[in-house]
GUKEDREN-190221 format. One record per residue: residue number from 1; residue in one letter; x, y, z negated of N, C-alpha, C in turn. Coordinates in steps of 0.001 Angstrom, whole numbers. Example, Ala and Ser with C-alpha at 12.3 -4.5 7.8 and 13.67 -1.06 7.14 Angstrom:
R | 1 | A | 13190 | -5690 | -7800 | 12300 | -4500 | -7800 | 13200 | -3300 | -7800
R | 2 | S | 12850 | -2250 | -7080 | 13670 | -1060 | -7140 | 12900 | 30 | -7870
***
This chain:
R | 1 | M | 54060 | -6320 | -30367 | 52570 | -6974 | -30346 | 52665 | -7778 | -28546
R | 2 | N | 52257 | -9074 | -28680 | 52394 | -9195 | -26810 | 51224 | -8839 | -26171
R | 3 | D | 51365 | -9313 | -24852 | 50392 | -9239 | -23816 | 49290 | -9451 | -24543
R | 4 | A | 48625 | -10239 | -24786 | 47415 | -11145 | -24962 | 46462 | -10333 | -26278
R | 5 | Q | 47355 | -9793 | -27239 | 46493 | -8960 | -28136 | 46323 | -7635 | -27193
R | 6 | S | 47286 | -7074 | -26626 | 47570 | -5659 | -26023 | 45741 | -5863 | -24956
R | 7 | G | 45926 | -6588 | -24353 | 44765 | -7350 | -23519 | 43542 | -7109 | -24169
R | 8 | S | 43251 | -7583 | -25266 | 42115 | -7989 | -25979 | 41393 | -6826 | -27091
R | 9 | V | 42416 | -6069 | -27183 | 42136 | -4612 | -27875 | 41227 | -4074 | -27193
R | 10 | P | 41507 | -3659 | -25940 | 40579 | -2664 | -25420 | 39058 | -2914 | -24812
R | 11 | D | 39268 | -4774 | -24549 | 37779 | -5098 | -24166 | 37033 | -4902 | -25352
R | 12 | L | 37692 | -5400 | -26523 | 37049 | -5320 | -27678 | 36012 | -4063 | -27868
R | 13 | T | 37129 | -3142 | -27657 | 36512 | -1507 | -27807 | 35627 | -908 | -27046
R | 14 | A | 35479 | -1546 | -25809 | 34560 | -1222 | -24511 | 33304 | -2085 | -25423
R | 15 | A | 33271 | -3103 | -25346 | 32014 | -3983 | -25597 | 31453 | -3291 | -27037
R | 16 | L | 32338 | -3121 | -27809 | 31440 | -2323 | -29357 | 31011 | -830 | -28810
R | 17 | Q | 31944 | -207 | -28187 | 31420 | 974 | -27661 | 29625 | 949 | -26561
R | 18 | R | 29905 | -237 | -25899 | 29102 | -322 | -25177 | 27441 | -465 | -25801
R | 19 | G | 27820 | -1602 | -26605 | 26806 | -1825 | -28162 | 25964 | -503 | -28422
R | 20 | R | 27023 | 385 | -28919 | 26926 | 1426 | -29683 | 25984 | 2491 | -28633
R | 21 | L | 26522 | 2427 | -27486 | 25158 | 3285 | -26314 | 24082 | 2894 | -26233
R | 22 | W | 23871 | 1496 | -26033 | 22427 | 802 | -25659 | 21516 | 1321 | -26960
R | 23 | R | 22190 | 1047 | -28337 | 21805 | 1199 | -29605 | 20971 | 2604 | -29577
R | 24 | K | 21924 | 3928 | -28937 | 21479 | 4963 | -29230 | 20325 | 5092 | -27857
R | 25 | I | 20414 | 4304 | -26711 | 19698 | 4597 | -26075 | 18488 | 4207 | -26415
R | 26 | R | 18185 | 3093 | -26950 | 16900 | 2787 | -27609 | 16315 | 3320 | -28361
R | 27 | K | 16800 | 4188 | -29696 | 16373 | 4758 | -30534 | 16003 | 6042 | -29974
R | 28 | Q | 16590 | 6681 | -28695 | 16261 | 8008 | -28244 | 15296 | 7890 | -26922
R | 29 | K | 14454 | 6601 | -26812 | 13880 | 6662 | -25336 | 12792 | 7570 | -25135
R | 30 | I | 11843 | 7873 | -26482 | 10976 | 8690 | -26378 | 11681 | 10124 | -25562
R | 31 | L | 12765 | 10728 | -25920 | 13467 | 11831 | -25587 | 13655 | 11370 | -24071
R | 32 | L | 14060 | 10104 | -23384 | 14629 | 9882 | -21987 | 13061 | 10189 | -21311
R | 33 | C | 12296 | 9311 | -22006 | 11287 | 9579 | -21026 | 10582 | 10989 | -20813
R | 34 | F | 10469 | 11813 | -22093 | 10307 | 13278 | -21595 | 11037 | 14159 | -20446
R | 35 | S | 12470 | 13761 | -20451 | 13282 | 13960 | -19583 | 13529 | 13623 | -18084
R | 36 | I | 12759 | 12581 | -17915 | 12414 | 12102 | -16888 | 11957 | 12729 | -15909
R | 37 | P | 10569 | 13391 | -16022 | 10251 | 14167 | -15170 | 10836 | 15301 | -14659
R | 38 | F | 11731 | 16258 | -15810 | 12876 | 16842 | -15321 | 13750 | 16782 | -14324
R | 39 | V | 14324 | 15622 | -14557 | 15652 | 15608 | -14006 | 14808 | 15024 | -12664
R | 40 | I | 13740 | 14586 | -12202 | 12967 | 14171 | -10728 | 12814 | 15532 | -10251
R | 41 | W | 12408 | 16581 | -10921 | 12035 | 18299 | -10782 | 13431 | 19019 | -10126
R | 42 | A | 14202 | 18569 | -10898 | 15641 | 19148 | -10343 | 16082 | 18741 | -9324
R | 43 | I | 15781 | 17417 | -9253 | 16773 | 16625 | -7686 | 15471 | 17465 | -6683
R | 44 | V | 14603 | 17056 | -6828 | 13602 | 17670 | -5152 | 13648 | 18841 | -5474
R | 45 | F | 13460 | 19814 | -6439 | 13833 | 21114 | -5691 | 14842 | 22074 | -5915
R | 46 | C | 15872 | 21584 | -6497 | 17176 | 22236 | -6552 | 18452 | 21453 | -6010
R | 47 | Y | 18367 | 20242 | -5419 | 19429 | 19458 | -4557 | 18542 | 19351 | -2911
R | 48 | A | 17790 | 19117 | -3176 | 17334 | 18216 | -1683 | 16996 | 19741 | -908
R | 49 | P | 16697 | 21115 | -1310 | 16854 | 22070 | -441 | 18717 | 21886 | 85
R | 50 | I | 19274 | 21786 | -424 | 20524 | 21759 | -139 | 21356 | 21195 | 1623
R | 51 | W | 20215 | 20238 | 1594 | 20631 | 19471 | 2870 | 20209 | 20883 | 4071
R | 52 | G | 18955 | 21557 | 4132 | 18604 | 22708 | 4410 | 19484 | 23440 | 4997
R | 53 | W | 20063 | 24151 | 3513 | 21108 | 24910 | 3808 | 22477 | 24196 | 4589
R | 54 | I | 22811 | 23175 | 4684 | 23600 | 22879 | 5423 | 23555 | 22726 | 6911
R | 55 | M | 22106 | 22738 | 7533 | 21785 | 22799 | 8542 | 22084 | 24318 | 8996
R | 56 | A | 22264 | 25304 | 8779 | 22449 | 26508 | 8800 | 24042 | 26911 | 9485
R | 57 | F | 24677 | 25628 | 8992 | 25924 | 26416 | 9938 | 26172 | 24878 | 10590
R | 58 | Q | 25252 | 24265 | 11581 | 25405 | 23240 | 12227 | 24719 | 23471 | 13208
R | 59 | D | 24938 | 22905 | 14353 | 23996 | 22654 | 15989 | 23514 | 21949 | 15744
R | 60 | Y | 22065 | 21979 | 14914 | 21428 | 20650 | 13841 | 20966 | 19842 | 15614
R | 61 | N | 20750 | 18755 | 15476 | 20080 | 18179 | 16502 | 19691 | 16633 | 16019
R | 62 | P | 18253 | 16702 | 16292 | 17402 | 15870 | 15018 | 17697 | 14330 | 15636
R | 63 | G | 18067 | 14116 | 16814 | 18529 | 12309 | 17243 | 19611 | 12216 | 16685
R | 64 | K | 20536 | 13119 | 15717 | 21939 | 12754 | 15530 | 21947 | 12984 | 14036
R | 65 | G | 21492 | 13960 | 13332 | 20831 | 13841 | 12024 | 21748 | 15017 | 11423
R | 66 | I | 21694 | 14968 | 10046 | 22212 | 16187 | 9521 | 23869 | 15770 | 9728
R | 67 | M | 24058 | 14168 | 9575 | 25637 | 13847 | 9336 | 26451 | 13962 | 10444
R | 68 | G | 25399 | 13783 | 11759 | 26202 | 13628 | 12753 | 26331 | 14701 | 13811
R | 69 | S | 25489 | 15999 | 13540 | 25087 | 16724 | 14240 | 26765 | 18022 | 14002
R | 70 | A | 26838 | 18780 | 14821 | 28593 | 19364 | 15088 | 28278 | 20996 | 14161
R | 71 | W | 29888 | 20841 | 13717 | 29677 | 22174 | 12722 | 30267 | 23269 | 13285
R | 72 | V | 29146 | 24010 | 13054 | 29285 | 25602 | 14234 | 29660 | 26870 | 13203
R | 73 | G | 29660 | 26607 | 11756 | 30553 | 27425 | 10743 | 29535 | 28667 | 11005
R | 74 | F | 29893 | 29824 | 11145 | 28833 | 31225 | 10983 | 28296 | 31826 | 12418
R | 75 | K | 28551 | 30922 | 13435 | 28188 | 31466 | 14661 | 26698 | 31386 | 15146
R | 76 | H | 25515 | 31048 | 14039 | 24130 | 31313 | 14257 | 23863 | 32861 | 13303
R | 77 | F | 24534 | 33180 | 12790 | 24820 | 33755 | 11601 | 25228 | 35279 | 12415
R | 78 | Q | 26118 | 35025 | 13283 | 26529 | 36144 | 13918 | 25744 | 36463 | 15387
R | 79 | T | 25472 | 35273 | 15600 | 24019 | 36000 | 16605 | 23094 | 36404 | 16356
R | 80 | F | 22225 | 36244 | 14916 | 21341 | 36960 | 14299 | 21791 | 38301 | 14011
R | 81 | S | 22940 | 38632 | 13748 | 23435 | 39934 | 13629 | 23766 | 40562 | 14980
R | 82 | R | 23559 | 39938 | 15963 | 23794 | 41024 | 17172 | 22630 | 41028 | 17877
R | 83 | M | 21558 | 40840 | 17647 | 19901 | 40433 | 18130 | 19451 | 42535 | 17310
R | 84 | K | 18686 | 42709 | 18723 | 18293 | 43884 | 18650 | 17099 | 44176 | 17283
R | 85 | C | 16597 | 43214 | 16772 | 15521 | 43219 | 15731 | 16680 | 42758 | 14251
R | 86 | Y | 17829 | 42809 | 14110 | 18145 | 42571 | 12971 | 18018 | 43268 | 12014
R | 87 | L | 18114 | 44862 | 11755 | 17766 | 45601 | 10817 | 16458 | 45724 | 10606
R | 88 | R | 15839 | 45835 | 11475 | 14305 | 45792 | 11216 | 13881 | 44202 | 10327
R | 89 | C | 14656 | 43095 | 10994 | 13965 | 41899 | 10040 | 14865 | 42112 | 8693
R | 90 | S | 15833 | 42327 | 8771 | 16693 | 42221 | 7188 | 16236 | 43156 | 6284
R | 91 | A | 15751 | 44485 | 6925 | 14976 | 45362 | 5966 | 13619 | 45035 | 5494
R | 92 | T | 12723 | 44203 | 5981 | 11291 | 43608 | 5885 | 11768 | 42611 | 4818
R | 93 | H | 13001 | 41888 | 5192 | 13136 | 40328 | 4376 | 13511 | 41390 | 2946
R | 94 | W | 14260 | 42237 | 3331 | 14566 | 42821 | 1592 | 14041 | 43320 | 887
R | 95 | R | 12982 | 44565 | 1651 | 11653 | 44869 | 911 | 10425 | 44058 | 403
R | 96 | S | 10851 | 43015 | 930 | 9629 | 41781 | 391 | 9894 | 40856 | -907
R | 97 | A | 11343 | 40765 | -1152 | 11895 | 40362 | -1541 | 12264 | 41090 | -3139
R | 98 | C | 12416 | 42007 | -3389 | 12417 | 42919 | -4297 | 11272 | 43062 | -5020
***
């Protein structure tokens, strides 16, 4: 087999697979339309809150934003656990959560 033949076979296969993919998408467009609201819901309510979780481990500065703020690790959690109201606050939280 020469180089010209070996180079053209994957290109042809990829083109055929792309054609099949678009055919499947066209056949299942109603299913895709029904799944778009769920995908949007999952992004908004499952992935967007993760940015708030990241802020808990940062010394957040609104001017610098999430990516520019300094990482402090568990500093804020340690400070909270040393507070006088820690046990009362955490007990109230766990009672209301259960």
